[in-house]
PAPARO-395757 format. One record per residue (C-alpha): residue number from 1; residue in one letter; x, y, z. Coordinates in pm, 1 decimal. Layout:
<pts>
     k   r         c1         c2         c3
   NUM   a          X          Y          Z
...
</pts>
This chain:
<pts>
     k   r         c1         c2         c3
     1   m     -680.4     1683.0      835.1
     2   s     -547.2     1825.3      508.1
     3   f     -453.1     1589.0      221.7
     4   d     -270.1     1636.6     -107.6
     5   y     -550.1     1463.4     -295.9
     6   d     -901.7     1338.8     -249.7
     7   l     -805.0     1010.7     -417.6
     8   i     -485.5      826.0     -501.0
     9   v     -533.2      539.5     -745.6
    10   i     -253.6      283.5     -758.3
    11   g     -272.5      117.9    -1099.6
    12   g     -372.6      253.7    -1439.4
    13   g     -572.6      -40.0    -1570.8
    14   s     -939.2      -57.2    -1664.4
    15   g    -1080.7      -41.6    -1310.8
    16   g     -843.4      224.8    -1183.0
    17   v     -885.7      445.1    -1487.3
    18   r    -1264.9      431.9    -1469.6
    19   a    -1265.1      513.4    -1098.0
    20   a    -1022.3      802.7    -1147.2
    21   r    -1213.7      949.9    -1440.2
    22   m    -1548.4      929.7    -1266.2
    23   a    -1418.9     1066.7     -936.1
    24   a    -1253.3     1359.6    -1113.9
    25   s    -1570.6     1431.4    -1308.8
    26   y    -1746.2     1468.0     -971.8
    27   g    -1493.5     1729.0     -863.4
    28   a    -1238.8     1517.5     -676.7
    29   k     -867.1     1590.7     -695.9
    30   v     -722.4     1263.5     -826.5
    31   v     -381.2     1119.3     -906.5
    32   v     -312.5      786.2    -1077.3
    33   v       21.3      618.2    -1008.9
    34   e      117.2      365.8    -1277.7
    35   e      465.0      217.8    -1312.8
    36   y      423.6       66.7    -1660.5
    37   r      178.1      176.5    -1931.1
    38   v     -165.7      329.7    -1885.9
    39   g     -435.4       84.1    -1990.7
    40   g     -339.6     -214.2    -1776.4
    41   t     -337.9     -579.4    -1865.8
    42   c     -647.8     -570.2    -2085.5
    43   v     -527.0     -300.6    -2320.3
    44   i     -152.4     -361.6    -2319.2
    45   r     -106.0     -739.2    -2286.9
    46   g     -446.9     -896.6    -2246.8
    47   c     -791.9     -873.8    -2401.9
    48   v     -719.9     -625.4    -2680.9
    49   p     -402.1     -772.4    -2832.5
    50   k     -541.8    -1120.1    -2768.5
    51   k     -854.1    -1047.3    -2975.1
    52   l     -644.4     -892.9    -3253.5
    53   y     -430.7    -1207.4    -3266.1
    54   v     -741.2    -1427.1    -3263.0
    55   y     -866.8    -1236.6    -3567.4
    56   a     -532.4    -1300.8    -3736.2
    57   s     -552.3    -1671.8    -3657.6
    58   r     -903.9    -1707.5    -3799.2
    59   f     -799.5    -1627.0    -4154.8
    60   k     -680.3    -1985.4    -4187.9
    61   d    -1037.4    -2111.0    -4141.6
    62   q    -1158.0    -1858.3    -4396.8
    63   f     -895.3    -1970.0    -4644.6
    64   d     -988.3    -2335.5    -4583.6
    65   v    -1348.6    -2281.5    -4694.4
    66   a    -1276.5    -2014.9    -4957.2
    67   s    -1253.1    -2263.6    -5244.4
    68   s    -1607.0    -2385.6    -5175.1
    69   f    -1724.5    -2032.6    -5254.7
    70   g    -1518.7    -2014.6    -5573.9
    71   w    -1212.0    -1837.5    -5436.4
    72   q     -857.4    -1953.7    -5495.0
    73   v     -629.7    -1824.4    -5219.3
    74   d     -250.5    -1825.2    -5211.0
    75   a     -169.8    -1671.0    -4872.6
    76   s      134.5    -1636.4    -4649.3
    77   f      170.6    -1502.6    -4297.3
    78   d      428.3    -1261.4    -4155.1
    79   w      452.3    -1255.9    -3773.9
    80   p      654.3     -927.9    -3742.3
    81   t      385.5     -744.6    -3940.3
    82   l      117.3     -856.2    -3692.3
    83   v      331.8     -766.8    -3390.4
    84   a      401.8     -418.5    -3529.1
    85   a       36.0     -356.8    -3613.8
    86   k      -67.1     -469.5    -3265.1
    87   e      185.9     -236.9    -3103.6
    88   k       59.3       56.5    -3310.0
    89   e     -298.3       -8.4    -3196.1
    90   i     -226.3      -51.8    -2825.3
    91   t       -8.4      260.5    -2832.5
    92   r     -305.3      448.5    -2978.8
    93   l     -528.9      310.0    -2704.9
    94   e     -274.8      397.8    -2436.6
    95   h     -274.6      757.7    -2557.9
    96   a     -655.3      758.2    -2558.9
    97   y     -667.0      629.3    -2200.2
    98   t     -414.5      893.6    -2094.8
    99   s     -610.2     1168.6    -2268.2
   100   n     -936.5     1055.1    -2109.1
   101   l     -774.2     1081.5    -1766.8
   102   q     -626.9     1422.2    -1832.3
   103   k     -947.7     1577.5    -1966.1
   104   p    -1125.7     1580.7    -1625.9
   105   g     -800.6     1683.8    -1455.9
   106   v     -652.6     1355.7    -1332.0
   107   e     -279.2     1375.8    -1263.4
   108   i      -67.8     1082.5    -1383.7
   109   v      253.5      978.3    -1209.3
   110   k      462.4      718.5    -1396.4
   111   d      623.4      543.8    -1100.6
   112   r      574.1      268.6     -845.9
   113   a      373.0      334.3     -528.8
   114   r      381.6      171.6     -188.7
   115   l      138.6      226.9       98.0
   116   t      291.7      387.7      403.8
   117   g      -31.5      428.4      599.3
   118   p     -410.1      445.5      566.5
   119   n     -388.3      778.8      385.0
   120   s      -38.3      788.3      237.6
   121   v      175.8      630.0      -30.9
   122   q      541.7      657.5     -115.5
   123   i      637.4      724.5     -477.3
   124   i      937.6      495.1     -493.3
   125   g     1138.9      635.9     -782.7
   126   q     1090.1      996.5     -679.1
   127   n     1127.7      919.3     -307.3
   128   r      835.7     1138.3     -204.6
   129   e      512.5     1082.5      -20.0
   130   l      158.2     1165.4     -127.1
   131   t     -146.4     1175.7       96.4
   132   a     -515.6     1136.7       17.0
   133   r     -850.7     1106.2      185.5
   134   y     -898.4      774.6        2.2
   135   i     -664.9      527.5     -164.2
   136   l     -781.8      285.7     -433.6
   137   v     -566.5      -17.2     -514.6
   138   a     -624.1     -135.3     -872.3
   139   t     -300.4     -315.7     -950.5
   140   g     -449.6     -618.8    -1126.5
   141   g     -271.9     -951.2    -1139.2
   142   h       13.6    -1137.9    -1305.8
   143   p       53.6    -1485.4    -1456.6
   144   f      116.2    -1766.3    -1209.5
   145   i      431.5    -1964.7    -1285.5
   146   p      459.2    -2312.6    -1131.0
   147   d      757.1    -2372.7     -905.7
   148   i      932.3    -2640.2    -1111.7
   149   p     1290.0    -2685.2    -1236.3
   150   g     1347.4    -2480.8    -1552.3
   151   a     1030.6    -2271.1    -1515.8
   152   e     1227.0    -1965.9    -1634.1
   153   l     1249.0    -2123.6    -1981.5
   154   a      874.6    -2088.0    -2037.4
   155   i      675.2    -1786.1    -2147.5
   156   t      340.9    -1651.8    -2021.7
   157   s       70.9    -1441.6    -2184.7
   158   n      286.8    -1137.2    -2102.1
   159   e      559.3    -1242.2    -2344.5
   160   a      352.9    -1429.6    -2602.6
   161   f      248.2    -1118.5    -2794.5
   162   d      603.3    -1005.7    -2866.3
   163   l      800.5    -1319.4    -2944.8
   164   p     1085.0    -1245.0    -3187.9
   165   a      957.4    -1527.8    -3408.9
   166   l      685.5    -1790.7    -3404.6
   167   p      805.1    -2125.7    -3267.4
   168   h      762.6    -2435.9    -3482.2
   169   s      568.4    -2595.6    -3194.8
   170   i      434.7    -2492.7    -2855.6
   171   l      315.8    -2668.7    -2542.3
   172   i       59.5    -2473.9    -2338.5
   173   e      -16.7    -2580.2    -1983.0
   174   g     -361.1    -2484.7    -1854.4
   175   g     -728.9    -2545.1    -1911.1
   176   g     -893.4    -2202.5    -1885.9
   177   y     -964.5    -1900.5    -2106.8
   178   i     -601.5    -1808.8    -2164.2
   179   a     -488.2    -2159.2    -2255.5
   180   v     -758.5    -2224.9    -2515.0
   181   e     -743.1    -1874.4    -2662.8
   182   f     -367.5    -1887.0    -2714.0
   183   a     -393.2    -2241.4    -2848.3
   184   t     -637.5    -2102.3    -3105.3
   185   i     -397.4    -1822.2    -3191.1
   186   f      -84.5    -2032.1    -3230.6
   187   a     -256.2    -2316.3    -3416.6
   188   g     -426.3    -2073.2    -3653.4
   189   l      -90.7    -1912.0    -3730.7
   190   g       60.1    -2245.8    -3825.1
   191   v      225.7    -2353.7    -3501.8
   192   n      203.0    -2719.7    -3399.9
   193   t       10.1    -2675.3    -3075.0
   194   t      -42.4    -2897.9    -2772.3
   195   i     -237.8    -2829.2    -2451.9
   196   v     -157.1    -3020.0    -2133.7
   197   y     -409.6    -2996.6    -1850.6
   198   r     -432.2    -3171.3    -1516.8
   199   g     -811.6    -3212.5    -1543.9
   200   d    -1017.2    -3435.8    -1769.6
   201   r    -1161.9    -3163.8    -1994.7
   202   l    -1099.4    -2794.3    -2066.7
   203   l    -1293.8    -2502.8    -1916.9
   204   r    -1390.7    -2647.8    -1581.3
   205   g    -1719.6    -2500.0    -1458.5
   206   f    -1864.4    -2439.3    -1805.7
   207   d    -2163.2    -2632.0    -1938.7
   208   e    -2059.0    -2986.3    -2031.9
   209   d    -2198.5    -2976.2    -2386.9
   210   m    -1998.2    -2659.9    -2454.2
   211   r    -1681.0    -2819.5    -2316.8
   212   i    -1726.9    -3126.1    -2535.7
   213   g    -1799.9    -2913.4    -2842.7
   214   l    -1499.9    -2690.2    -2781.8
   215   e    -1274.2    -2991.6    -2737.9
   216   a    -1389.6    -3131.8    -3071.9
   217   g    -1338.4    -2797.2    -3242.9
   218   l     -984.8    -2760.7    -3111.8
   219   e     -893.1    -3113.1    -3216.0
   220   e    -1040.6    -3055.6    -3563.3
   221   r     -791.0    -2770.4    -3597.5
   222   g     -504.9    -3002.0    -3514.8
   223   i     -455.0    -2904.3    -3151.3
   224   r     -337.9    -3198.1    -2941.9
   225   l     -493.2    -3233.3    -2595.7
   226   i     -316.1    -3414.2    -2310.9
   227   y     -529.9    -3462.6    -1999.2
   228   g     -452.9    -3576.9    -1648.1
   229   s      -95.1    -3454.0    -1657.4
   230   t      122.4    -3154.7    -1569.8
   231   i      469.4    -3029.1    -1654.5
   232   t      716.3    -3120.9    -1380.5
   233   a     1040.0    -2989.0    -1532.6
   234   l     1178.5    -2795.8    -1829.4
   235   s     1529.0    -2803.3    -1973.7
   236   h     1721.0    -2702.5    -2284.5
   237   a     1721.2    -2948.3    -2573.2
   238   g     1932.9    -2780.9    -2840.2
   239   d     1721.1    -2496.7    -2977.9
   240   d     1409.3    -2653.1    -2827.4
   241   i     1278.2    -2689.9    -2473.0
   242   s     1236.1    -3037.8    -2329.3
   243   a      925.2    -3080.8    -2114.9
   244   t      898.5    -3359.9    -1861.8
   245   f      543.3    -3459.0    -1769.5
   246   s      408.1    -3599.4    -1444.1
   247   n      367.7    -3939.6    -1613.4
   248   g      741.0    -3948.9    -1680.4
   249   v      722.8    -3879.5    -2055.3
   250   t      966.7    -3621.0    -2196.2
   251   a      918.5    -3438.5    -2527.6
   252   p     1075.9    -3135.8    -2704.1
   253   y      885.8    -2822.7    -2808.1
   254   g      981.2    -2499.4    -2975.9
   255   a      828.6    -2306.1    -2686.1
   256   v      641.9    -2374.9    -2362.8
   257   m      375.4    -2144.3    -2222.0
   258   f      219.8    -2141.7    -1877.5
   259   a     -149.3    -2045.7    -1873.0
   260   t     -201.9    -2174.7    -1521.2
   261   g     -397.7    -1887.3    -1371.4
   262   r     -317.8    -1542.7    -1239.3
   263   t     -213.6    -1405.6     -901.3
   264   p     -317.8    -1068.2     -750.8
   265   n      -49.7     -798.5     -762.1
   266   t      -22.7     -727.6     -389.3
   267   q      340.8     -808.4     -317.3
   268   g      552.7     -510.8     -214.1
   269   l      260.7     -267.5     -188.5
   270   g      280.0     -228.4      190.2
   271   l      -77.3     -350.8      228.8
   272   e      -26.3     -570.3      532.6
   273   e      182.7     -305.7      704.9
   274   a     -103.0      -61.6      649.3
   275   g     -344.2     -309.0      810.4
   276   v     -518.2     -428.6      493.5
   277   k     -648.9     -784.1      524.9
   278   l     -545.2    -1023.4      248.6
   279   a     -697.1    -1357.1      146.3
   280   g     -493.6    -1675.8      129.0
   281   n     -416.1    -1618.8     -239.1
   282   g     -293.1    -1265.3     -171.3
   283   a     -610.8    -1091.3     -289.9
   284   i     -736.9     -786.7     -103.5
   285   v    -1046.3     -870.1       99.0
   286   v    -1320.2     -613.7       29.5
   287   d    -1689.4     -571.1      103.6
   288   a    -1973.6     -519.0     -142.5
   289   y    -1863.6     -156.7     -189.0
   290   s    -1496.1     -245.1     -253.8
   291   q    -1385.8     -122.2       89.2
   292   s    -1098.0     -307.0      254.3
   293   s    -1046.1     -371.9      624.4
   294   v     -895.2      -21.7      642.4
   295   p    -1183.0      225.8      595.3
   296   s     -986.0      469.4      376.0
   297   i     -843.0      201.2      146.1
   298   y    -1046.2       42.6     -133.8
   299   a     -966.9     -203.3     -412.3
   300   v    -1122.6     -300.3     -746.7
   301   g    -1046.7     -541.2    -1026.9
   302   d     -839.4     -856.9    -1035.2
   303   v     -644.9     -759.6     -723.3
   304   t     -958.1     -839.2     -518.7
   305   g     -992.8    -1195.2     -647.7
   306   r    -1363.0    -1151.1     -721.4
   307   v    -1440.3    -1184.7    -1093.2
   308   a    -1134.4    -1141.7    -1317.4
   309   l    -1304.0     -980.1    -1616.6
   310   t    -1233.8     -632.4    -1752.3
   311   p    -1599.4     -517.2    -1770.9
   312   v    -1640.2     -619.6    -1406.4
   313   a    -1336.3     -413.9    -1303.2
   314   i    -1474.9     -117.0    -1495.1
   315   r    -1812.5     -148.8    -1323.5
   316   e    -1642.6     -178.9     -982.9
   317   g    -1440.3      135.6    -1051.3
   318   w    -1749.2      324.0    -1164.6
   319   y    -1953.4      221.3     -859.7
   320   f    -1664.6      304.9     -627.3
   321   a    -1666.2      661.3     -761.8
   322   e    -2044.4      681.7     -745.7
   323   t    -2044.7      570.1     -383.6
   324   l    -1766.9      793.9     -250.9
   325   f    -1779.7     1101.8     -473.2
   326   n    -2138.7     1126.8     -600.0
   327   n    -2333.7     1030.8     -287.2
   328   n    -2488.4      742.8     -482.6
   329   r    -2415.3      420.1     -298.3
   330   q    -2385.1      137.1     -550.5
   331   a    -2281.1     -228.9     -521.7
   332   v    -2200.4     -448.4     -821.3
   333   d    -2434.3     -741.5     -887.4
   334   y    -2218.8    -1042.7     -974.4
   335   g    -2514.5    -1272.3    -1028.3
   336   l    -2553.7    -1251.1    -1405.6
   337   i    -2229.9    -1183.0    -1592.9
   338   p    -2197.7    -1269.7    -1962.5
   339   t    -1859.4    -1396.0    -2075.2
   340   a    -1693.9    -1503.5    -2396.6
   341   v    -1401.9    -1730.9    -2469.6
   342   f    -1242.6    -1615.3    -2795.2
   343   s    -1127.3    -1958.0    -2896.3
   344   e    -1206.2    -2127.8    -3223.1
   345   p    -1485.1    -2228.8    -3200.0
   346   e    -1591.4    -1925.4    -2997.6
   347   l    -1793.0    -1964.2    -2680.2
   348   g    -2045.5    -1725.5    -2523.7
   349   v    -2211.6    -1793.9    -2188.4
   350   i    -2446.3    -1629.9    -1942.6
   351   g    -2629.6    -1772.3    -1643.6
   352   l    -2645.8    -2127.2    -1511.2
   353   s    -2509.9    -2442.0    -1669.9
   354   e    -2742.6    -2737.7    -1713.4
   355   t    -2600.0    -2911.3    -1406.5
   356   e    -2626.4    -2599.5    -1191.2
   357   a    -2982.4    -2524.0    -1298.5
   358   a    -3101.9    -2884.3    -1250.0
   359   g    -2974.8    -2869.0     -893.7
   360   k    -3185.1    -2563.0     -816.0
   361   c    -3528.3    -2621.6     -968.9
   362   d    -3731.9    -2801.7    -1234.7
   363   i    -3601.8    -2696.7    -1575.6
   364   d    -3652.9    -2738.1    -1948.4
   365   v    -3348.6    -2764.2    -2175.0
   366   y    -3356.1    -2657.0    -2540.1
   367   l    -3057.6    -2779.7    -2738.9
   368   t    -2961.5    -2767.4    -3105.1
   369   r    -2653.0    -2864.0    -3304.2
   370   f    -2602.5    -2766.5    -3668.3
   371   r    -2334.6    -2678.0    -3920.2
   372   p    -2270.9    -2302.4    -3940.2
   373   m    -2391.3    -2178.4    -4276.6
   374   i    -2042.2    -2068.4    -4381.4
   375   n    -1934.4    -2434.6    -4370.4
   376   t    -2227.3    -2587.9    -4559.1
   377   l    -2063.9    -2559.3    -4902.1
   378   s    -1743.5    -2718.4    -4775.3
   379   s    -1647.6    -3051.9    -4625.3
   380   r    -1609.5    -2907.9    -4274.7
   381   t    -1821.9    -3102.3    -4026.3
   382   e    -1789.3    -2886.0    -3714.0
   383   r    -2117.1    -2822.6    -3534.7
   384   m    -2244.9    -2504.1    -3376.5
   385   i    -2421.2    -2562.9    -3043.3
   386   i    -2690.1    -2345.2    -2885.9
   387   k    -2847.7    -2430.8    -2551.0
   388   l    -3123.8    -2245.3    -2367.7
   389   i    -3211.2    -2343.5    -2010.5
   390   t    -3538.4    -2224.7    -1860.4
   391   e    -3760.5    -2282.4    -1562.2
   392   k    -4025.2    -2540.7    -1646.8
   393   d    -4323.9    -2459.8    -1865.8
   394   e    -4166.5    -2171.1    -2060.3
   395   g    -4054.7    -1997.3    -1743.4
   396   k    -3761.6    -1767.4    -1671.7
   397   v    -3449.2    -1811.3    -1882.3
   398   l    -3177.2    -1932.5    -1645.0
   399   g    -2887.2    -1988.3    -1882.5
   400   c    -2779.4    -1946.9    -2240.4
   401   h    -2475.5    -2118.8    -2392.6
   402   i    -2354.0    -2068.3    -2749.6
   403   l    -2059.7    -2233.0    -2924.3
   404   g    -1969.6    -2120.9    -3273.3
   405   p    -1922.8    -1814.0    -3495.0
   406   g    -2031.5    -1487.6    -3333.2
   407   a    -2103.1    -1645.6    -2993.4
   408   g    -1948.2    -1354.7    -2802.4
   409   e    -2154.9    -1094.9    -2986.1
   410   m    -2475.3    -1296.4    -2944.6
   411   i    -2431.7    -1355.1    -2573.1
   412   q    -2392.5     -982.4    -2508.8
   413   l    -2736.1     -923.2    -2657.2
   414   v    -2890.1    -1219.0    -2472.7
   415   a    -2765.0    -1060.3    -2148.7
   416   i    -3013.1     -775.7    -2191.5
   417   p    -3340.1     -973.2    -2178.5
   418   m    -3196.1    -1209.3    -1917.8
   419   g    -3112.5     -908.0    -1702.8
   420   m    -3480.7     -816.5    -1731.4
   421   n    -3586.8    -1163.8    -1610.2
   422   a    -3712.7    -1267.4    -1952.4
   423   t    -3900.5    -1595.6    -1989.5
   424   k    -3898.1    -1849.9    -2268.6
   425   a    -4232.4    -1704.5    -2373.9
   426   d    -4065.7    -1362.9    -2407.5
   427   f    -3799.8    -1512.0    -2634.1
   428   d    -4071.4    -1680.2    -2839.7
   429   r    -4240.5    -1345.9    -2907.5
   430   a    -3928.0    -1216.7    -3081.9
   431   m    -3935.0    -1240.0    -3461.3
   432   a    -3650.5    -1446.3    -3609.3
   433   v    -3383.7    -1305.6    -3840.2
   434   h    -3336.0    -1554.1    -4124.9
   435   p    -3096.6    -1700.0    -4217.9
   436   s    -2892.8    -1657.3    -3902.0
   437   a    -2758.3    -1873.6    -3623.5
   438   a    -2913.3    -1648.9    -3359.3
   439   e    -3265.2    -1722.2    -3484.5
   440   e    -3236.9    -2059.2    -3310.7
   441   l    -3273.2    -1874.7    -2979.0
   442   v    -3627.0    -1766.2    -3065.9
   443   t    -3749.1    -2066.5    -3264.7
   444   f    -3716.8    -2352.8    -3016.6
   445   k    -4056.9    -2525.5    -3026.9
   446   a    -4030.2    -2781.8    -2748.4
   447   p    -3772.9    -2880.2    -2486.6
   448   s    -3507.8    -3128.4    -2597.1
   449   y    -3538.2    -3277.5    -2249.1
   450   r    -3642.7    -3184.0    -1897.9
   451   y    -3531.7    -3216.5    -1539.5
   452   r    -3787.9    -3278.4    -1268.3
   453   k    -3670.9    -3304.4     -909.2
   454   g    -3317.2    -3337.0    -1037.0
   455   e    -3391.5    -3631.5    -1264.3
   456   k    -3340.6    -3604.7    -1639.5
   457   i    -3646.6    -3689.1    -1848.2
   458   g    -3608.2    -3753.5    -2221.3
   459   g    -3307.3    -3667.0    -2436.0
</pts>
């Protein structure tokens, strides 16, 4: 059977772009259909602008300690300037992504696509059909908005980057990456910030010491934390928004933001009609090689509900192209993925938490808390936390958890030896860089405490 293309990619985000580029470089005829802007959530309204805004918010901390180093700072902040600078940068990146697709010959169609069969899609705006040997769905996800009265009055991470003005206060519902990162941003830019979360502590699933340390760091920056509650209704209150909580309390805020998770973008794509199996949350069910229940249809990235991280989507897109267009069958290993939460304090993590590791084998835990050197001349009391978890008797490193300045950068480097099955003894052989926070990783002399048969010993 003759097809128009070897590959149609629906979605121009990180995973789709990588798959398209790689497939085209292997000689495939490829088209990417993207209805919005090339670059996807990460580049346009996710990781990249988020990190830029986090940088902006951190100047307040720098100004706070500047006097202890002899500087006198008289600073003011202008929100429109930041928004304009952000837009300039993501526009540059969008052009770079587009150029990188075009160089190997990928065609780009700016429109919406809908599956009409196992090998065909309809281009909605142009009312035409394209066919391909393979179809890759890489449509990402969108913010989940709770079904409550007045939900339309709130914003999500999609709108937060382009507000016409900063609110005087903001209530953020959620307890994950997005909630704590945007709380950092708004608080650092001078907004009175509150987080409300249904759980008893932020970042469920992370190591408990890191969660406690993060909580303390957020509170030190003036962020109010409300646990065990949710927003049940929103309404206008003059120029503010009135939020009603599940405990019956009502309070006004300048803005309300939902950071309550994300949902796969599968609605209206014709997936079920084409025979593609979906999970209960709407994610596309795929195998280890990103193949759906329809042999010619694949999916990568957040739309699959696997691991919602940009580098993972990129790796999935790369391995998809390797498998189908380079005769090099590859499956992504999800077992050891480093991650960073760009909050303040920053958090970097790879491997098992203390609780997870203690449930698997006998372990040694190395833990240190200290003031970051930049704070030692000031009155700031915030502690940096570094934890290394190993198999007993200087065995394999099972987890590394860092809270404090540069944690994201450090954890990326730790991922390399851990990916090589490094042991505590291997870490010990590394020479320390002094003075640095990272030197703590290679200078632990003895475990802070141990677990034997699941029981904690010492500490």
